[in-house]
N, C-alpha and C positions, 0 to 999 in steps of 0.2 A: 584574519585567521579564524577559522571556525572554532567555537568553544562549546564543547558539548560534554554531557555527563558520561561517566564510565558506564559501559554496558555490562561489564563483568559483575557478577553477583558476589556478595561477601563469601558465599560458600566456595567459590572458585578462586578466591584471592589467595596468594601465597602468604602463609603466616609471617608476621613481621619478624619474629625471632630467626627465621631462616632466610630472610630476604636481604640481598646485598644493598638494596635501596629502600627507603621508606615508600609506602604506597602513595600513589598520586593523590593530590588534594585539590579541592575546589578553592579558587582564589578570588576573593572579593577586593576590588579596588574602590576606595571611597572617593567621593567628590573632592576630598582634600588631598588625594594622592596617597593615602595610607592603604597598605595591603594587609589582608587578613586571610590566613590559610586554614583549612580544616575540611570538614565534611558537612554539606548541607543536609539537614535532617528534617526540616519542617518549614511551614509557611504560616504566616498570620495575614490578616487583612492589609497590614501596612509594612511588613518586613519578612525577612527570611531568618531561619534559625541556623546558626553555624556552630558545630561542635568542634572544638580545637583543644590543643594541649597548651597550658600556660607555661611560662618559663620555669616554674617550680615542678612541672610534671603533672599537675592536676588537670583532669579533663573537665572543661567548662563548656557550657552552651550559652550563647548570647544571641539576642534578636537584633539584627542589623536593619534599620529602617530603609525601605526602598528609596526614599528621597535622598538618602545619603550614599547611594551606590552609583558609581560611575559605570562599572561593568562587572560581570562575573565571568571568570574563566573556568568553565566546568572541566573536571578531571578527565583524563584519557581521551582527549579530543580526537586523536587520529584513529582510534580503534572502533568507535561506535558503528560507523557504516559498514565496516568489514564484518563485525560481529553480527549485525542485523542481517546482512546478506546471506550468512551461513545458516540462518534459522529455517526450519521447516515446520510443517503443521504439527509435528510431534512436540515442538517447543511452544505451542500456543498457550498452554497454561502457565509456563514459566514467564513468557513474555507478558501475559496478563498481570502477573505479580509485579513485574518490573513497571508496567504502565501504572499500576496503582501507586507505586512509590513516587513516580515522576510526575504524575498528573498535576500535582499541586504547583509545579513550577512552569506550567505550560505557557503562561503569558509573559514570562521573563525573557528578555532578549537573549538569544543564543542557547536557550534551553532546548535539549533534544527531545523533550517530552512528546512533541508532535510527531517526530519521526518514529519514535518508539510506538506511539499509539497507532499510526497508520499501518506499520508492519504487524502489530498485534491484531488489528482488525482484519488484515489480509489473511493471516494464519487461521483466525477463528472462522472466517468464511470458507477457507479451504477445508478445515476440519469438519464443517457442517454441523447440522443439528439446530433445533429451534432456539435453544438457550444461547449457543455460540453466535448465531445470526443476530439475535436480539442484542447481545452484549456488543457485538461489532458495530451495530447501528448507533448505540449509545456513545461509544468511543468516538466514532466519526462525527457525531453531532457536537460533542465537546470540543473537538479539534476545530471544527468549522466555526464555532462560536467564540473560542477563547485563544487559540494559538497565536503567538506573536509572529510566526513565520507565514508569509503569504504562500510560500511553496507548499508547506504542510497543509494549509487551508485548501489549496487547489487540489492537492492529492486526495484529501478527505472528501471533497465534493465529488470527485471522479469516482472514488470507491463506493460512495454512498449509493450510486446507481446499481452497482452489483449487489450491494446489501439489500436494496429494495427488491431486486429480482429474486434473490434467495429467500426473502421473506414472503414471496408470493404476490407482491404489490407490483404487478407487471405494468399496468397502465401508468402508475406513478414513476416507475423506472424509465419507461419510454419517454414520458414528458420531461423528466429531469435530464435525460440524455440529450434530447433535442435542444433544450434550453442551454445546456452546457456547450454544445457544439456550435450554437449560433452566437455565443458570447465571446468575450475576449480572454480566452484561456491559452495556456502554453501549448506548443506543438506536442509535447509529451503527453499532456493531459488529454488533448483531443484524440490522439492515437489510442490511448487507453480507453477512453469513453466510446470510441467507435467500436472497439471490440465488445464492450459491455452491451452497446446498443444492438450489435449483430446477434448476440446471444438472445436478447429479448425478441428480436424480429424472427430469429430462427424458430423459437417456440411459437410465435404467432403464425409463421408459415406452416408449421406442422398442423396446427389447429385448423387453418384454412383448408389444407388438403383433406384432412379428415372430414370436415364439414361439407366439402365440395368435391367428392371423388370423381365427378364427371365434368370438371372444370374445362377440359379440352373442348367440350361440345357446347359450352355456354359462351356466347359472344360478349356477355357482360362480365363474366368471371375471368376469362382469359387475360385481358389486360391488367386486371387487379392482381392476378397471380404473377404475371410477368414483372410488374413494378415491385412487388414485395420480394420476389426471388432475387431480382437484381440489387435491391437495396441491401439484402442480407449479405450478398457477396461483396458489394462495394465496401461495406463496413468491416467485414472480415479481412479484406485485403488492404484496408486503409493504412494500417501500421506498417505493412511491408513496403508501401509506396511513399510513405511520409518520412521526411528527414526528421531525426530527433525522437523517433518512437522509442519507448522504453524497451531495452533488449529482452526483457523477460516476457513482454506482452506479444511481440511479433511471432515467435514460434508457436505460442498458444493459439493465436488467431489463425495462423496458417494451418495448423493441425485441425482446428475446428472447421475450416473451410473444406479441407479434404474430406472430413466425415460428412459434412453437409452435401457436397457435390456427389459423393459416392452414393449416399442414401437416396438421392433424387435423380439418379440416372445419368449423371455427367461423369462417367467413369474415367475417360481419357483425361479430362481436365483435373480430376482428383489426383491421378497418377503424376501429372506434370507438376502440380503444386507440391506433392509429397517429395518429388525429386529435388525441387528447389529448396525445400525445408532441410533435407538431409545434406545438401551441398553447402548452403549458406549458414545454417545453424547446427552443424554436425555434432557439436558437443552438448546440445540441449537435451533434456529428457524427452521433449516432443519429437526430436529427430529419431530417437530410438523407436518411438511408436510409429513414425512414418516409415522407418525401415521395415518394420513388421508388416505394415500395410503393403509395401511394395513387394515383399517376399511372397505374399499370398495373392498377388495380382500380377 
């Protein structure tokens, strides 16, 4: 069973006086089999701080040594992913506050800090801006270095490529993407990184065309253009063709391929992919954009 921290903030919690049930608590099970319930409030080098209520009603805080902990069942385990999935870039600052609270627990097994951090970084990158991009990069580095979850580490490595691109470090982004795709990563991660690589290569293709406006007449430039063009499309379409691709990535990638194809003269192909997008991913925000494209074409 996954054991993860509650995503709900204290500000959104129902006051105890009006609640039919006590608020969910974090539960520590010691190596001796003793359980302790309360709220994790802090972290030291060797233990975690647990605030709880004593039998007499007093609120006490104790430091439980990590060596004495068998496991931690974090509160509201079933709600975290659902709550995270509902967030948008408008929630970026709130998520950042949550990350600051949870970051201290990132290396503890079953801690959700990595998942919170990855989503926070995604939202910051979507919000844009130099400071947000810088902060996203720092969060992703922390997850890569310290997270207990290999899944969170993998997701952070993938998103780091988009972070580098947004920071203007295009060459680093391309290198990192190619290294990731050549390694032993998950199908989900490879589909996501293929999309990020396609965005990098699309920018590279734009610059190539601007620098070589007469490429059609240059026997040396024609094959270079063709290789780059095909690689852009191959990576944009990778998530659509790959089993296990993240559901939120595929419509983004398809819409980007529509824009790319239409911009560079492949109008019929752009229309065909837009039609696929509206059919297969009809409820996605990208499908709405594809429908507008089809209405105007």
